[in-house]
N, C-alpha and C positions, 0 to 999 in steps of 0.2 A: 812180356810184362815188366812191372813197377810198383816201386813201394807204396805200396797204401793203406791207414791206417781205418781202422775198426775201434766202433766205441764196445764199449762191456758194462753199462750200464747197473746201476744198486737198488732193489727192491728195498719197503717194509714190507713188514707184515700188521697190519692195519690190528689186527686182530686175533688170536689163534685160540681153537678150542680142538684139543684133544678127547674127542666119542669112542674110542675102541683100541683093540688092537686085531689087525688079520690074524689067518692060521700060524704063519709065517713069522710070529712076531711084532711082525711090523707097526706101526705107531697108525691111527687111521686119524684126521689130520681135517680139521674146519681152518678155511683160512684165507681176507681177505688181504692180496695183497696189491702193493704202488708203484709201480715203476718210476725210477726219478729220473732228473735230466744231470748226473753228477753221477764220476764210476769212475772204473780204469780206462786202457786206451790197448791196442794190440796192435805194432804195425810187424805188417807179413812187406819183408826183403825177398827177391829169389836170388837165389846158390843155386851153382851146379844141378848139388844131390842133397840128398838126405836133412835131415831136419837140424838147427842149433837153435833153444833159445833162452832169451840173456833177460834177464831181469832190471829196474833198479833198487831192486832187493837180492840182492845175491843167495840168500837162504832158503829163498824161491827154483833153483835154477839144478831141480830135483828132477829124477826120473818118472816121481810121483807127483809131478805138479800136474792134475786132470788137461791143463791144454797140450801136452806130452799125449794122456792118453783119449784123446777126444783126437788128434790125430794116427792114432795106432787103430783106432775102429773105422776111420775115416778112409786109412788106407785102401781096401783091398777094395772100395768101390771105386775110389778112382784107378785102382791098376784096369779095374771090369772097365771104364768106358774109357780105358783110353787104346785097351785093347778093342774093343768093343766104335773107335775112331779110325783104328788103320794106327796109331802111334806108338813109339814105347813104351815097352811098363812097363820099365820105367819113371816115376814120375815128376816134374818140376820138385824143387826142391822149395824151401822154407827160412827165416831166418827169420824167426820172433821175435819179436819184442813189448816186452810185457812190462808196461810203466802207470806200477799199483801207485792205485791213490786209495785204495778204500779199506778200509782197515782187518784186518787176517781176523776169523770168530767171532765178528759181532755182530754177524748174523741179520746183514744185509744184501750178501746174495754172491759179497766178491768173486769164492772157484766157480762159482759153479756160472756163474758170467760171464766169467773169460770161457769157459770149455766150448759153454754155445757159442764165444763169437768165433771162436777156430771152427766150430765147430760150419757153423755156417761160411764164413769167410772162407774155407776152404773146398765147402762143397760149390765156393762159384768162380774159385779160382779154379780150381781143380777137375771144372767140369764133370763134377758126379752126377747132377742133373736129381739127385734125391729133390724129396716136398718139403713139406715145413714140417707133416706129419713123421715120414719116415727119419727126418733128424729128429722128432722125438722123442721117436720110439729108441733109438741112436742113449738117445741124453740120458733117458730116465737109468738106462743101466750104467749113468758114471756120477750121480747124483739125480734125488726127487725131486731138489728146485732147476736143476738143468732147465725143464718141458716149459717152464713159465717164462726163461730170458729170449728160447726159440721162439715162440709162441709171437711174445714181445706185447702185453697189455696186462694193462692194471684186468687184474679179476676180481675173482669167483675158483678158487681149488679146494676138492678134496680129494679121495680115496688117502695114497698118500704125499699125497699133493699131484698125482701128474692126470686129477680130472679137471682138467681147467675150462670154466668158462668169463669169455671178458665180460665185461663190464665198467661202464664208466665213468665216476668217482670226481669231484672237486675239483682242480689243479691247487690246491693249496699249496708253502711253502714250507716246508720243515727243517728245522735245525736238529742234528744229529749229532751228539757226543759219544764219545767216547772214550770211559772211562779207562784205565793204564791197567788192564786188565784178560788173560785169554779166559774163558768160559769154556765147559770139559761138556760138549751135546751130547758125551755117553751118559754122564756124573748127575747131570740134569733125567733123563730119559731114565735111568734106574732107579729115582728117588720115588719110594714109597710116598713120599704125601702130595706125587704130582698131582694134578684131574685127572683122570683117567674115563669120564666117563658125562663129557658134556650131550646138555641134551642136541639134539640133530637139529641144526636150523637152518636157514636161505637165508642171499644173503638182505633182501628185505626187512627181516629181522633186525640188522644190522644196520642196515642203514634206518630203522624207524626206534634203535638206541641214540641214535647221533652220528651215525653213518663215519664220518674218516677222524670226527676229532672226537672220536669214545672209541671204546673199544676194550676186549679183555683179553689178552695172552697169562693162557692157565701157567707157560712158565715161569712169568714173572716171581710170582711169592716164592717159588725152592731156588729162582737166583739170591736173589736179595737174600733170605737165609745164608748163601751160604758164599758169598759172593762182598761183601761188606765198604770194596768199591762204589761197587752199580748202587747198591746202596745209596754210597753215600753224593752220587754223583744224581740219579735220580730227585731226592733231597733239595737238589740244591735248584734241579731244573724244576719240580711243580714250584717253588716260591713262583715263577715267572708263567710257568703254562700250567695248571691243576689237573692239566689231560693230556701231560706228559706219563710213555710207558718205555716198554723195552718192546723193539720188532725180533720176532723169530725165537733161537733160540742164545745169542751167540749176547754178548755184553753193549752194544748200544743202544741207544736211548734213544727216543724221537720226542721233540715237542712242533707238535701242528700249528702255522696262523695264518692267517687270509692276507699278509703281503711278504713282498721279500725284507721289505724295512723293520721289520717289527721282529726276525726273524734275524735279522742278521745286528740288530741291538741290542739282544740277547746274545748272542753268542761273538761281541765284544765282550762280554762279559766273563766269557768261558772258559777256564783254566786248562780241563782236558783235550787233546786235540777233540775237534769239530772236523766238519761241511753244513756248506747251506745248501737249500737243492729245495728243487719246483718237484710239484706229481704231477706226473706227465701220463694220459694213456696209449699213448703211442710209446715203444724204444724206439729209440736213435738209428738201432738198428733195423730194424728193416722198416722204418720210415723213408 
């Protein structure tokens, strides 16, 4: 086996509603998400045994990284598959290098996408033979967004994010801006001002209200109240795109454009970390 590089794309939540809570306290969501053609990259290099994780950001080289948690979840399946095939019980080792391009805590799914890519890559490299649905079941135990990246299709999600329906959307261009701050998801979810009783809707309602160019994120008002740096960046972005808004529960903001030229023109004036990407309907991870 030789070295292989796998993509871990970003996503945007074009709208995000909270419709209630489950009996065990999880928030019930409705969201439209779009995969982007930009993200992290994971390189898998075979080594004699064990797993070694490195990253261009050394702070992420910890046992708490979702990549390593994904490895441990998949290892029993790999060992079972090896035994069934009459191979040695110890599966091939891998040096996994994460090229981190997406901001942490930004709401663009970086950690979840890295986790999903690890599951899909090692399912193939270790010849586990698991289906997409089986991988998604493993993934949701690691994070609510992980199945989104395993299925790899733009679409609609409900429940805690695990009930996914693919849906093709216009492939717009986005300027994604990351203010210099980290938003605490736990803090936002626990805020009493957070709207938790949105009317249950369908994706057709989202499309009727303007689709990807329009959308309500109920977390945005709470984040703006607690994080002035996010509000400053959004106020700047709205000057050029009135439909700019926040994605997910993180600090990243995005503005939709019809073409790449317009997005990059505004990006040249942006003082915060940012990237320009195209919305796509099928992830490069599965295409």
